C-alpha positions in Angstrom: 0.0 0.0 0.0 1.5 3.4 -1.0 -1.5 5.7 -1.5 -2.7 7.5 1.7 -6.3 7.1 0.7 -5.9 3.4 0.4 -4.1 3.3 3.8 -7.1 5.1 5.4 -9.4 2.3 4.2 -7.1 -0.7 4.4 -4.0 -0.3 6.6 -3.5 -1.8 10.0 -5.6 -5.0 9.6 -5.5 -7.7 7.0 -7.9 -10.5 7.7 -6.8 -14.1 7.0 -8.9 -16.7 5.3 -12.3 -16.9 7.0 -11.6 -14.1 9.5 -13.9 -11.0 10.0 -13.5 -8.4 7.2 -14.0 -5.6 9.6 -11.7 -5.0 12.5 -13.1 -7.1 15.4 -13.9 -5.6 18.8 -12.0 -7.7 21.3 -14.0 -6.6 24.3 -12.1 -8.6 26.9 -9.9 -7.5 29.7 -8.0 -10.8 29.8 -6.5 -13.5 27.6 -6.2 -17.2 28.3 -3.0 -19.3 28.0 -2.3 -23.0 28.4 0.7 -22.7 30.7 2.4 -20.2 33.0 5.5 -20.5 30.8 3.6 -19.2 27.8 2.4 -16.2 29.8 5.8 -15.7 31.3 7.3 -15.2 27.9 4.9 -12.3 27.4 5.9 -10.7 30.7 9.5 -11.0 29.7 8.8 -9.5 26.3 10.2 -12.6 24.7 7.0 -13.3 22.7 4.3 -11.1 21.2 0.7 -11.4 22.4 -1.8 -10.1 24.9 -2.4 -10.8 28.6 -4.2 -7.7 29.9 -6.0 -5.0 28.1 -4.6 -2.2 30.4 -1.4 -2.7 28.4 -2.5 -3.8 25.0 -5.5 -5.1 23.1 -5.7 -6.4 19.5 -8.4 -4.0 18.5 -6.4 -1.0 19.7 -3.2 -2.3 18.1 -4.9 -2.7 14.7 -6.1 0.9 14.8 -2.7 2.2 16.1 -1.0 0.3 13.2 -3.3 2.2 10.7 -2.4 5.6 12.2 1.3 4.5 12.2 1.0 3.7 8.4 -0.7 7.0 7.7 2.1 8.9 9.4 4.9 6.8 8.0 6.2 5.7 11.4 7.7 2.4 12.8 5.5 2.0 15.9 2.4 3.5 17.5 0.2 3.2 20.5 -3.3 4.4 21.3 -4.1 6.3 24.5 -7.4 7.2 26.2 -7.1 10.9 25.2 -5.0 13.4 23.4 -3.9 14.8 26.8 -2.6 11.3 27.7 -0.7 11.1 24.5 1.0 14.4 25.0 1.8 13.5 28.6 3.2 10.1 27.7 5.3 11.5 24.8 7.2 13.8 27.3 7.2 11.5 30.4 8.6 8.6 28.4 11.9 10.5 28.0 11.9 13.2 30.7 11.8 13.0 34.5 12.2 15.1 37.6 15.1 17.6 37.0 14.7 17.7 33.2 13.7 20.4 30.9 11.6 20.7 27.8 11.1 23.4 25.2 7.5 24.0 24.0 5.9 26.4 21.6 3.7 29.1 23.2 1.1 28.4 20.6 -0.4 25.1 21.7 -3.8 24.0 22.8 -4.8 25.5 26.2 -5.1 22.1 27.8 -1.6 21.2 26.7 -0.2 24.5 28.0 -1.8 23.9 31.4 -0.7 20.2 31.4 2.9 21.2 30.9 3.1 24.6 32.7 1.2 23.4 35.9 0.7 19.6 36.3 3.9 18.2 34.7 5.9 21.1 36.3 4.8 19.7 39.7 6.6 16.5 38.8 9.8 18.4 38.5 10.0 18.8 34.7 10.7 22.4 33.8 9.3 24.0 30.6 10.4 26.9 28.6 7.7 28.3 26.4 9.0 30.0 23.2 7.3 31.9 20.5 7.3 29.8 17.3 8.2 33.0 15.4 11.3 33.5 17.5 14.7 34.0 15.9 17.2 31.2 15.5 19.3 32.9 18.2 16.4 32.9 20.7 15.6 29.3 19.9 19.1 28.0 20.5 19.4 30.1 23.7 16.4 28.2 25.1 18.2 24.9 25.2 19.9 23.7 28.4 22.1 20.8 29.2 19.1 18.9 30.7 16.7 19.6 27.8 15.1 16.4 26.6 12.7 17.4 23.9 11.1 20.1 21.8 7.3 20.2 21.5 5.0 22.0 19.0 1.8 21.8 17.0 1.7 21.6 13.2 -1.3 23.9 13.2 -1.9 25.5 16.6 -5.3 25.2 18.3 -6.9 27.7 18.2 -4.4 30.4 17.0 -3.7 28.5 13.7 0.0 29.4 13.8 1.8 27.2 11.3 4.9 25.6 13.0 8.1 25.6 11.0 8.8 22.0 11.6 12.1 21.8 9.6 13.6 24.8 11.5 12.7 23.4 14.9 13.8 19.9 14.0 17.2 21.2 13.0 17.6 23.0 16.3 16.4 20.0 18.3 18.8 17.7 16.5 21.7 20.1 16.8 21.2 19.8 20.6 20.7 16.1 20.6 17.0 15.9 21.4 13.8 14.8 19.5 11.1 17.1 18.1 7.6 16.0 19.1 4.8 17.3 17.0 1.1 17.4 17.7 -0.4 16.8 14.3 -4.1 16.8 15.4 -5.4 19.7 13.2 -3.5 18.9 10.1 -3.9 15.1 10.3 -1.6 13.0 8.1 -3.8 13.8 5.2 -2.5 17.4 5.1 0.9 17.0 6.7 3.2 14.2 7.7 5.7 15.8 10.1 8.3 12.9 9.8 8.9 14.0 6.2 10.1 17.3 7.6 12.4 16.0 10.3 10.0 15.5 13.3 10.8 12.4 15.4 7.5 11.7 17.3 4.0 12.6 16.5 1.0 12.8 18.8 -2.7 13.1 18.0 -5.9 13.9 19.8 -7.8 11.3 17.7 -11.0 12.8 19.2 -10.9 15.5 16.5 -10.7 14.8 12.7 -9.6 11.2 13.0 -12.8 10.2 14.8 -14.7 13.1 13.2 -18.1 12.3 14.6 -17.8 13.4 18.3 -18.2 9.8 19.6 -14.9 8.8 21.1 -12.2 10.6 23.1 -8.8 9.2 22.3 -5.1 9.8 21.5 -2.2 8.3 19.7 1.6 8.4 19.8 3.6 7.5 16.7 7.4 7.0 16.6 9.4 7.7 13.4 12.1 5.3 14.5 14.7 7.8 13.2 16.0 9.4 16.4 19.1 7.7 17.6 18.7 7.4 21.3 22.0 5.5 21.6 23.9 8.4 20.2 22.9 10.4 23.3 22.8 7.5 25.7 23.5 9.6 28.8 20.7 11.9 28.0 18.1 9.1 27.6 19.0 6.4 30.2 15.4 5.2 30.3 15.8 3.8 26.8 19.5 3.0 26.8 20.1 1.4 30.2 18.4 -1.7 31.8 14.9 -1.2 33.1 14.9 -2.9 36.5 11.1 -2.7 36.7 10.9 -4.9 33.6 13.5 -7.7 34.1 16.5 -5.5 33.2 15.5 -5.0 29.6 17.4 -2.3 27.7 14.8 -1.1 25.2 17.1 0.1 22.5 19.1 -3.2 22.5 16.0 -5.4 22.6 13.8 -3.5 20.1 16.1 -1.2 18.1 15.4 2.4 17.2 12.2 1.5 15.5 10.5 -0.1 18.5 12.3 1.1 21.7 10.3 4.3 22.4 6.8 2.8 22.0 7.7 -0.4 23.7 8.9 1.5 26.8 5.8 3.7 26.7 3.6 0.5 26.7 5.5 -1.7 29.0 6.3 0.9 31.6 3.9 3.9 31.4 0.8 2.2 30.2 1.4 -0.6 32.7 1.6 1.9 35.6 -0.8 4.7 34.5 -3.3 2.7 32.5 -4.5 5.4 30.1 -5.8 2.8 27.6 -8.8 3.4 25.3 -11.6 0.9 25.4 -11.6 -1.5 22.4 -15.0 -0.3 21.4 -13.8 3.3 21.2 -10.9 2.2 19.1 -13.4 0.4 16.8 -15.3 3.7 16.4 -12.1 5.6 15.7 -11.3 3.2 12.9 -14.7 3.9 11.3 -13.7 7.6 11.3 -10.3 6.9 9.9 -11.8 5.0 6.9 -13.3 8.2 5.6 -10.7 10.7 6.9 -9.2 11.4 3.4 -12.6 12.3 2.0 -13.8 14.4 5.0 -10.6 16.4 5.5 -10.7 17.6 1.8 -14.3 18.8 2.2 -13.6 20.5 5.6 -10.8 22.4 3.9 -12.8 23.5 0.9 -15.7 24.7 3.1 -13.3 26.5 5.5 -11.6 28.4 2.8 -14.9 29.6 1.4 -16.0 30.7 4.9 -12.7 32.5 5.5 -13.0 34.5 2.3 -16.5 35.5 3.3 -15.5 36.6 6.8 -12.5 38.5 5.4 -15.0 40.9 3.6 -17.6 41.2 6.4 -17.7 44.7 8.0 -18.4 43.3 11.5 -15.3 41.1 11.5 -12.1 42.8 12.6 -9.7 40.1 11.5 -9.6 36.6 10.0 -6.9 34.0 10.6 -6.8 31.1 8.2 -3.5 30.0 6.7 -5.1 29.1 3.4 -5.8 32.9 2.7 -3.1 34.6 0.7 -3.3 37.5 3.1 -2.4 35.3 6.1 1.0 35.7 7.8 1.6 32.0 7.6 0.5 31.5 4.0 4.0 30.6 2.7 4.6 28.2 5.5 1.2 26.7 4.9 2.0 26.1 1.3 5.1 24.3 2.4 3.7 22.1 5.1 -0.1 22.1 4.3 -0.4 22.4 0.5 -3.6 20.3 0.4 -5.5 22.5 2.9 -5.3 24.2 6.3 -7.9 22.2 8.2 -11.5 23.2 8.7 -10.9 25.6 11.5 -11.1 29.4 11.0 -10.3 31.9 13.8 -11.6 35.4 13.6 -12.3 38.5 15.7 -15.7 40.1 16.1 -15.6 43.9 16.1 -16.3 45.2 19.6 -14.1 42.7 21.4 -15.1 40.1 24.0 -18.6 41.4 24.6 -19.7 41.4 21.0 -18.0 38.0 20.4 -20.1 36.5 23.2 -23.3 38.2 21.7 -22.4 36.7 18.3 -22.2 33.3 19.8 -25.7 33.5 21.2 -27.2 34.2 17.8 -25.8 31.2 16.0 -28.4 28.7 14.9 -26.7 26.1 12.7 -23.3 26.2 14.4 -23.4 24.6 17.8 -21.5 26.0 20.8 -19.6 23.1 22.1 -16.2 22.3 23.8 -15.1 20.5 20.7 -13.6 21.1 17.3 -12.9 19.2 14.0 -16.3 17.5 13.8 -18.5 16.8 10.7 -21.0 19.3 12.3 -20.1 23.0 12.3 -19.3 24.1 15.8 -18.0 27.2 17.5 -16.2 28.3 20.6 -15.1 31.4 22.4 -11.8 30.2 23.9 -11.3 33.1 26.3 -14.5 32.2 28.2 -14.1 28.4 28.0 -11.0 26.3 27.1 -8.5 29.1 27.9 -10.4 30.8 30.7 -7.7 30.0 33.3 -5.3 32.3 31.4 -4.8 36.1 32.0 -5.3 38.6 29.2 -1.5 38.8 28.8 -1.2 35.0 28.6 -4.1 34.9 26.1 -2.3 37.4 23.8 1.0 35.6 24.2 -0.6 32.3 23.2 -2.2 34.0 20.2 -5.7 33.6 21.6 -7.0 37.2 22.2 -10.3 37.6 24.1 -12.2 38.6 20.9 -11.2 35.4 19.1 -13.9 33.0 17.9 -12.8 29.5 16.8 -15.1 28.4 14.1 -14.9 24.7 13.1 -16.4 24.4 9.6 -18.3 21.2 9.1 -19.5 19.2 6.1 -22.9 20.9 5.7 -23.7 23.0 2.5 -21.3 25.9 2.8 -24.1 28.3 1.7 -26.0 27.3 4.9 -23.0 27.8 7.1 -22.4 31.3 5.6 -26.0 32.2 6.0 -25.8 31.4 9.7 -22.7 33.4 10.1 -24.2 36.4 8.3 -27.4 36.5 10.4 -25.4 36.2 13.7 -22.8 38.9 12.7 -25.5 41.3 11.5 
């Protein structure tokens, strides 16, 4: 399989003679073996198989394999949410006393996860503007820096992250670049092709696409050489005494070490596993991802052009617009479309933005985005409400910003709803 459209439909699961054509839901917590020796081989990671769904489940693994194929990685794992995926991606290689560099323009939940919760664990974060100079970027690295984290297309500021530039800086300092590719999806961007090392997703968004299942995914490119910086990443390059003294890079190579450690160690202890049924629903979404994303992008560009001309709109942010600050970067990283999300400001600031929201009829006000149904959010009074005005502006989420997630309805109906609410 080479075409990404075919991978959406076919990758991850190939039934054998007489087996179910559709990925089966293995709704079981446990798996039976004939002898203790058989099960012992699984616990020693000497054989492949399943013994407890908290670590792995066949349904989940089939779906993870599909996402891995879409991103062009070597190994992947599903998590119970995008937040869990982001946390695991960092905690798998960083611990108390370590440091991580993160873009200021990330999802509000991710910012709070890193700046507050993970910081309590002793991991320090430096948040840096993605438009910083090379000098500012390189100055942010410390001897204990373990990773750089950014979003391909920031939620909700829609800043396009210069993956190649940040990948070069990360590699020059001997650390991996982790990219949240949720908004772009592998249909519009595959970060590994631009030097990223690890990709995370909130599969709750476009991948599921129907607002049915919260989930996340981590994909490893298999390209970062942990052994080259063995002292920096001892969790991967020295024996894990909590797992029979296994050294992950020796046992599973560069292509499997990172995900195997995240599964055998973090998932074992923290248990952020998705239910097999949710993974099954996610796969149904993935099967039409390539069709849906294209329509989302087409509708969103039409909506963005309408908003750009409306007298009651003070500004529009959509990387697909030629007037956009990130248009050139979008053409490089997102040539097939800039997602279905449009951010814009309502003239009159926060008060008028909230009044506009109340008048919407077709677009639903929900704490969600990237759905087949058009939905809308005022981040300053919801997802980002814990942030000050200064923090909102620093994150590219001013208080007048409306995040408008364009769905798959007739675009004329979407524009009609916007027009009556704005007027």
